[in-house]
C-alpha positions as CSV (number, residue, x, y, z in Angstrom):
1,S,12.0,-1.8,16.6
2,R,13.0,-5.0,14.9
3,R,15.4,-4.7,12.0
4,V,15.4,-7.3,9.2
5,D,17.5,-7.9,6.2
6,L,15.4,-8.6,3.1
7,S,17.5,-10.5,0.6
8,S,16.9,-10.9,-3.1
9,P,13.5,-12.5,-3.8
10,C,12.5,-15.1,-6.3
11,L,9.2,-15.4,-8.2
12,D,6.7,-17.9,-6.8
13,G,6.0,-19.4,-10.3
14,T,2.9,-17.3,-10.9
15,V,2.4,-16.7,-14.7
16,P,2.0,-13.0,-15.5
17,D,-1.0,-11.8,-17.4
18,P,-0.1,-12.2,-21.1
19,D,-1.9,-9.0,-22.0
20,A,0.5,-7.1,-19.8
21,V,3.8,-8.8,-20.8
22,E,4.8,-5.9,-23.1
23,Q,4.4,-3.3,-20.4
24,P,7.5,-2.2,-18.6
25,P,7.7,-3.1,-14.9
26,A,6.2,-0.8,-12.4
27,I,9.1,-1.2,-10.0
28,V,12.7,-2.2,-10.7
29,A,15.0,-2.5,-7.7
30,K,18.6,-3.4,-8.0
31,A,20.5,-4.2,-4.8
32,I,18.7,-1.4,-2.9
33,S,19.5,-1.2,0.8
34,M,18.8,0.9,3.9
35,A,20.6,1.2,7.2
36,G,19.9,3.0,10.4
37,P,21.8,4.0,13.5
38,W,21.6,0.5,14.8
39,G,22.6,-1.4,11.7
40,P,20.9,-2.7,8.5
41,V,17.2,-2.1,8.0
42,Y,16.7,-4.0,4.7
43,G,18.7,-5.1,1.7
44,P,20.2,-5.7,-0.6
45,V,16.9,-6.3,-2.4
46,T,16.7,-7.0,-6.1
47,L,13.2,-7.4,-7.7
48,E,10.8,-6.5,-10.4
49,I,7.1,-5.8,-9.8
50,P,4.8,-5.9,-12.8
51,R,2.6,-3.0,-13.9
52,G,-1.0,-3.4,-13.0
53,G,-2.8,-5.8,-10.6
54,L,-1.9,-6.6,-7.0
55,T,1.6,-7.8,-6.0
56,V,2.1,-9.2,-2.6
57,L,5.6,-9.1,-1.0
58,L,6.0,-12.1,1.4
59,A,8.0,-10.9,4.4
60,P,7.6,-10.9,8.2
61,P,6.3,-7.7,9.8
62,G,8.9,-5.3,11.0
63,A,10.9,-2.2,10.3
64,G,12.5,-3.7,7.2
65,R,9.3,-4.5,5.5
66,T,7.8,-1.1,6.4
67,A,10.8,0.8,5.2
68,L,10.9,-1.1,1.9
69,L,7.2,-0.3,1.2
70,M,7.9,3.4,2.1
71,T,10.9,3.3,-0.3
72,F,8.7,2.1,-3.2
73,A,6.3,4.9,-2.5
74,G,9.0,7.6,-2.5
75,R,8.8,8.3,1.2
76,M,12.3,7.0,1.8
77,K,15.4,7.0,-0.4
78,P,17.6,3.9,-0.5
79,M,21.1,4.3,0.7
80,G,22.5,1.9,-1.9
81,G,21.6,0.4,-5.2
82,S,19.2,1.8,-7.9
83,L,15.4,2.1,-7.9
84,E,13.0,2.9,-10.8
85,V,9.3,3.3,-10.1
86,M,6.9,3.9,-12.9
87,G,9.8,5.0,-15.1
88,E,11.1,7.5,-12.6
89,T,14.3,7.4,-10.6
90,N,14.0,10.8,-8.8
91,V,12.5,10.3,-5.4
92,R,10.4,13.4,-5.7
93,N,8.8,12.1,-8.9
94,I,8.2,8.7,-7.3
95,F,6.5,10.5,-4.4
96,R,4.3,12.4,-6.8
97,D,3.2,9.3,-8.7
98,S,2.3,7.1,-5.7
99,V,0.3,7.0,-2.5
100,L,0.9,5.1,0.7
101,A,-1.8,3.8,3.0
102,G,-2.2,1.5,6.0
103,V,1.2,2.3,7.6
104,E,0.8,3.2,11.3
105,E,3.8,5.5,11.4
106,L,2.2,7.7,8.7
107,D,-1.6,7.5,8.5
108,A,-2.8,6.2,11.9
109,V,-5.9,8.0,12.9
110,Y,-7.4,8.9,16.3
111,E,-10.1,6.5,17.3
112,S,-12.2,9.3,18.8
113,V,-12.8,11.1,15.4
114,T,-15.7,10.4,13.1
115,V,-15.6,9.3,9.5
116,R,-17.1,12.6,8.5
117,D,-14.2,14.5,10.2
118,L,-11.6,12.4,8.4
119,L,-13.2,12.7,5.1
120,T,-13.7,16.5,5.4
121,E,-10.1,17.0,6.4
122,K,-8.9,15.0,3.3
123,L,-11.2,16.9,0.9
124,R,-9.9,20.2,2.3
125,W,-6.3,19.0,2.0
126,D,-6.9,18.0,-1.7
127,A,-8.6,21.3,-2.6
128,P,-6.8,24.4,-3.8
129,W,-6.0,26.8,-1.0
130,Y,-8.6,29.4,-2.2
131,R,-11.5,27.0,-2.3
132,R,-13.9,26.7,0.6
133,V,-14.8,23.1,1.3
134,R,-18.0,22.3,3.2
135,R,-18.3,19.4,5.6
136,A,-18.4,16.0,3.8
137,D,-21.8,14.5,3.0
138,D,-23.0,11.1,1.8
139,A,-22.2,12.0,-1.8
140,D,-18.6,12.7,-0.9
141,L,-18.4,9.5,1.1
142,A,-19.6,7.5,-1.9
143,R,-17.3,9.3,-4.4
144,V,-14.2,8.7,-2.2
145,C,-14.9,5.3,-0.7
146,A,-17.0,3.4,-3.2
147,P,-14.0,2.7,-5.6
148,V,-12.2,0.9,-2.7
149,F,-15.1,-0.6,-0.8
150,G,-16.9,-1.9,-3.9
151,A,-20.1,-3.8,-2.9
152,L,-19.2,-3.7,0.8
153,P,-21.3,-1.4,2.9
154,L,-19.7,2.1,3.4
155,P,-19.1,3.3,6.9
156,E,-21.6,5.8,8.2
157,L,-20.4,9.4,8.4
158,R,-21.3,9.7,12.1
159,S,-19.4,6.5,13.0
160,Y,-16.3,6.9,15.2
161,V,-13.2,5.2,14.0
162,D,-13.2,2.9,17.0
163,E,-16.6,1.6,16.0
164,L,-15.3,0.3,12.6
165,T,-14.1,-3.2,12.0
166,E,-10.4,-3.7,11.2
167,L,-11.4,-4.2,7.5
168,Q,-13.5,-1.1,7.4
169,A,-10.9,1.0,9.1
170,L,-8.1,-0.1,6.7
171,L,-10.2,0.3,3.6
172,L,-11.2,3.8,4.8
173,R,-7.5,4.7,5.2
174,V,-6.8,3.3,1.7
175,A,-9.7,5.3,0.2
176,L,-8.6,8.6,1.9
177,A,-5.0,8.1,0.7
178,N,-6.1,7.2,-2.8
179,T,-8.4,10.2,-3.7
180,T,-6.1,11.3,-6.5
181,A,-5.6,7.7,-7.8
182,P,-2.0,8.0,-9.0
183,P,-0.3,5.1,-10.9
184,L,1.0,3.3,-7.8
185,L,-0.8,2.5,-4.6
186,V,1.3,1.0,-1.8
187,V,-0.6,-0.5,1.2
188,G,0.9,-1.7,4.5
189,G,0.7,-5.3,5.4
190,I,-2.6,-7.1,5.0
191,D,-1.8,-9.1,8.1
192,Q,-2.9,-6.1,10.2
193,V,-6.4,-7.4,9.6
194,A,-6.5,-10.4,11.9
195,E,-9.7,-12.3,10.9
196,D,-9.1,-14.6,8.0
197,E,-12.2,-13.9,5.9
198,S,-11.9,-10.2,6.4
199,R,-8.3,-10.4,5.3
200,M,-9.3,-12.3,2.2
201,E,-11.9,-9.7,1.5
202,L,-9.3,-7.0,1.8
203,V,-7.2,-8.9,-0.8
204,R,-10.2,-9.0,-3.1
205,R,-10.8,-5.3,-2.8
206,L,-7.1,-4.5,-3.5
207,V,-7.3,-6.8,-6.6
208,D,-10.2,-4.8,-7.8
209,V,-8.3,-1.5,-7.3
210,G,-5.5,-3.2,-9.2
211,E,-7.7,-3.1,-12.3
212,R,-7.1,0.6,-12.4
213,Q,-3.7,1.1,-10.7
214,T,-0.6,-0.9,-9.7
215,V,-1.1,-2.0,-6.1
216,V,1.7,-3.4,-3.9
217,T,1.2,-4.7,-0.4
218,A,2.9,-7.2,2.0
219,S,2.0,-10.3,4.0
220,A,3.8,-12.5,6.5
221,N,2.1,-15.6,4.9
222,P,1.3,-16.6,1.3
223,V,-2.1,-15.5,0.1
224,P,-4.4,-18.4,-0.9
225,D,-4.9,-19.1,-4.6
226,G,-8.1,-18.0,-6.4
227,L,-8.3,-14.4,-5.0
228,G,-6.8,-12.7,-8.1
229,V,-3.4,-11.8,-6.9
230,R,-1.2,-11.2,-9.9
231,I,2.1,-12.3,-8.3
232,Q,3.6,-13.1,-4.9
233,L,7.3,-12.3,-4.3
234,P,8.9,-14.1,-1.4
235,L,11.6,-12.1,0.4
236,A,14.1,-14.2,2.5
237,Q,14.5,-12.9,6.0
238,K,17.6,-12.8,8.2
239,D,18.1,-11.4,11.7
240,G,19.0,-7.8,11.8
241,V,22.5,-6.7,13.2
């Protein structure tokens, strides 16, 4: 897979919400880096991500961007530098306080399964081991998916994953990952939704979720103004070694 070096980013000039200025940052990374058997994966990266709202990291798709998102969610530990997420520096605590969705390496789903099957599996996974969980119904679908889908139509329980649009499929993955709604939600690149208007709707939905959590995602290209993104952080890209 392609390896990139994500260097220190700069702000794009977006003015933070004055109501949130006093809050400590959600993520503070100082010269964090990652390397693999074939050389650098990302870094050194130095940045601050504000608490609340939607932050978009601007970087090309690839192993470096994916690894950085996984690091912010506590699924990987940087090999160098220091990282603080929601006031935590221990990777286990960062893992506990965050969820990660829309990353093919982690939450890709079989196209031949139904929405009901996926939802039932997640409800059983979340439940205590001693509790019997019945098959998911429409009430479960609404409870889990409505906070993410908003006014968009929910997928039908009997629908197969390969029948869903790219937008529906990604929002479903976000909803299933976010059932516990921890402080931080990290979502894989929005550019995996190819159609422009659907991608913009995805941004709007993540902005709405950002009213209740801190949401971080990534995009190869800047997101148009007027969608409610709190801040966009460009990450300079260099060829991997």
